[in-house]
N, C-alpha and C positions, 0 to 999 in steps of 0.2 A: 305945693305940698303933694306927698305921694305915700302910698302904702304898698309895701312888698308883702304878698300873701304866700304863706306856707300852709298848704291845706290838703285835704282829702275828704272823700265821703260827702254826704249831704251837707254837713256843717260847713265844709269848705266852699261848696256851691252857694249856700245861703250867704256866707260872708262876702263872696265876690259880688253877688247881686246887690247886697246892701251898699257896698262901696261904689258900685255903678250908680245906684239910686242917689247916693250922696254926691255924685259927680267928683269923686276923689280919684285921681289918676292911679292906676296900678301898672307900674312899669314891667312887672314880671310875676308869674305864678310858679311856685315850686311844689311839686306833688309827687305821687308814687305811681308806678305802673301797677295795674291790677294783677293779682296773682291767680293762676289757674287752680291753686289749692284752696282758694277762698270763694265762698258763695257771694258773688258780686251782685247784690240786690239794690245797691245804692247808686246815686247819680255820679257822673264823671265830671270832676273839676277840670280835667284836661280838655274834655270836649267843650265845656262851657267857656273856658279861656280861649279856645280856638274860635268859637263863635264870636267872641268879643275882639278877636284879633290881638290878643295879649300873648306875648312870648311865654312859653311854658317849658319848664325844665324838670328832669327826673333824676336828681342826684342820688347815687347810692349812699353817699355820706356828704350831707350838705356842709359839714364842717371842714371839708378839704379846702385847701388854699384857693383853688380855682373858683369855687363857689363863693367863698368869703370875699374874694377880690371883685367878683362880678356884682354881688349885692352892694358892696361898698361903693362901686362905681355909679350905682343908681341913686345914691344919696337919699335914701328914703327917710321920711319923717317918722314913720311907724313901720315896724315889722309885726305882722299879725299872723299868729299860728292858730289854725282851726283844724283839729284832728290830724295834724301832721305827726308822723309816727317816729320821728327821730328826735333825740335830745339835742337842744341847741346849745353850743358852747359859747364861751365869753367873747371870742373874737367877733361873732355875729351879734351877740347881745349889745355890744358896745357901739354898733354902727348907727342906729337910728337917732335922729335929733331929739325926738320926743319920748319914744317908748318902744320896747319890745314886749308884746303882750300875747297871752294865750287864752283861748276860750276852752273851758273845761266843763264836762257834763255832770257836775255835782255842785252842792253848796259847800265849797271849801271852808274850813280845812278838812272836812270829812270826805272820804272816798277819793283821796289822791291816787294817782297811778292809772293803770290800764282798766278798760272795760267798766267804767263807773256805772253805766246804766244797768248792765247785767248784775253787778254786785249789789246795787241798791235793791233790786227786786229779790235777789237771793236772800237778803236779810229782812225782807218784808217792810221796807221803808214806806211811809205814807206821804212823805214830802221829798221832793227832789228839786232840781233847778240847774241853772248854769252860772258860771263864774268867769268873769273877765279879770285876769290878773297879770301882773308883771312877771316876766320870765326870769328865773335865776337858775343857778346850776343844779339845784335840787328840784326834782319833779314837783310841780304844782304847789310850790312853797312860797312864791313871791307875793308881794302886797296886792291886795284886792282893789280893783277899780270899781267894779259893780257886780251885782248879782240879781237874779230873778228867780223866785220860787214858783214851783208848779205842784199841784196835787197829784198823788199817785193813787189811782183808783184800784179797788180790789180785783178788778178784771183786767187791769193794764198788763200788757206784755212788754218785752224789751222794744218791740217795734212801735207800739202805740205810745209808750213813754218817750221814745226817741223823737217821735213826731211832735209831741208837746214841747220837748226841749229845743227842737229846731225853731219853733215859733218864738220861744223865749229868747233864744240866741239872737234872732233878728232884732228884737226890741232892744236888747242890751247893746248890741253893736251900733244900732242906729242912734242910741242915746249917747254912748260914751266915746265912740271914735272921734266925733267932732270936738268933744271936751278934751280929749288927749291932745288933739292938734292945737287947740288954743290955750292949753295949759291950765284948764279949770277942772280937770277930772279929779275925783277923790283918790286918795291913796291910803288904804287901811291895812295895817300889819295884821297878818293872820295870827290867831291864837294857836301856836304850835302844840300846846299841851292837849288840845282837842283833836289833833290830826289823826286820821286813820289812813292806812295805805294798803292797796291791793294790787297784785300783779295781774298779768294776762291770764286768760282762761283758754283751756284746750278742750277739744270735743270730748275727751275722756272724762273731763270734770262734770259731765252731765249724767253720770251714773247715779241711779236712785238707790238709796239705802232705805229699805222698808221699815227699819227700826226707828226711823225718824217719825215725827208727828206728821199727820196729814197736811197741816198748814205748811210745814217746812218743805215737804215734798212738792206741794202745789207751787210754792214760791220758786223752787228750782225749775219746775216745768215752765212757768211763764217767763222766767228769766232767760231761758235758752230755746224757747220754741221758735218755729220757723219765722224768719229766714235764718236764724242761728241754728247750730248743729242738732239741737234737740236733747231732751232728757230721755234716758233709756234704762231698760233692765233686761235680764235674760230669762227666758221661759222655755224649758225643754230644748235648750241649746240654741234657740233663736233669739236674736236681738230685737227687742220690741221698743219702738219709739213712742212715747206718750206726748202728744202735742197739746192736748187740752184736758183739763180735769177740774173737779170741784172738791174741796176739802169738806168732809162731813165729820167735824170734830166731836159732835155729840153722839155719833153712832159707833157701836162696838159690836163686832160679830163674834167676839170671843174665839177667834181662829188664830193659828200661828201667823206671825207677821209675814206679809208678802203673799198671802192666800187670796185668790180672786174667786168671787161667787157672783152668780146671776141673781139679781133681786129686781123683780118687776121689770125685766128687760134691760136693766142697767148692769154694767160690769163694775163691781165694787170690790176694792182691795183693802184688806186689813193692814193698818200701819201700826207703828209703835204707840200712837195715841190717835184714836179716831180712825175713820176710813176715808178712802179716796175713790170718788166716782170717776171713771175714765170716760171722757166724752169723745176723744179722737186719738187714734193710735194707728201705727202702721209697722210693717216689717221693713219697708224701704225707708231710707233716710230722707224722706220728703213726704209731707202730708198730701193727701188727695181727698178732698171732701166728697168726691163721687164714689169712693170706695169705702165700704163700711168697716167697722172695727174688725181686725183680723179674727178669723174663726177660732184661733187658738185661745182668744180671750172670751169666747162665748161658751166655754165649758165651765162646769162647776168645780169648785175646790181644787183648782190647779194652782201651782205655787211658783212664784218668781224665784229664780236662783239668786 
């Protein structure tokens, strides 16, 4: 028996460690090269594969014939995708003896598509989880093998939630990969009428609209705070990144939205509903806890553009 792993990021690393723990041979790992345009804060699957002396490949398009033929020659029982960033076509899906499955960072059928952790926080979800599902030609639409739910705390960020999902992913893989190999794994059709789908996010999607409620702005901030690109607004021509804040839904300063005021040493901004207390901000696109909130935010009745 064997599993070919298509992966990237911490989830790919977690998957490879579980497969090693289960003593399941991994004839090859397929992954991506890190991009200089991306903040690479996560672990390297390529480095981990090298440590385990597992062949590692970096296909620009894994669906090209040379890669399909290579995977077919390995005769895998399972193809496992964990945060691999390319859609897998039918020629590859047809190869494994048991299953071609993907690990997704939401409770499918909700939040199909890209960046599920960030989107779930943007929308203020209080439950998240991981889903292991069969791969089909439509993204994240295949039958479910297994899921594990996690709680989303009010102070969770994309990073802290991702760490929770990593732990859940390990448990799901540890439970269901052996069942897929011996033919005892569940197979549950998704309720497609309940499906939601979201695309990728870009740094510019972090722009704050102060007419939103304080809760909605806070959810955006924690969804994209460091190590993600950050939520931001402009003040006197300067781009200000807000890395941490607290929604004060029951406070109203009766000021124009986007107006910041100093209250007992705190920077508080009027929003469309309630106020937002700014705990951490910077002019630079990276937080530094040793540097206080920029002086521009320490003045009274200044307005975000």
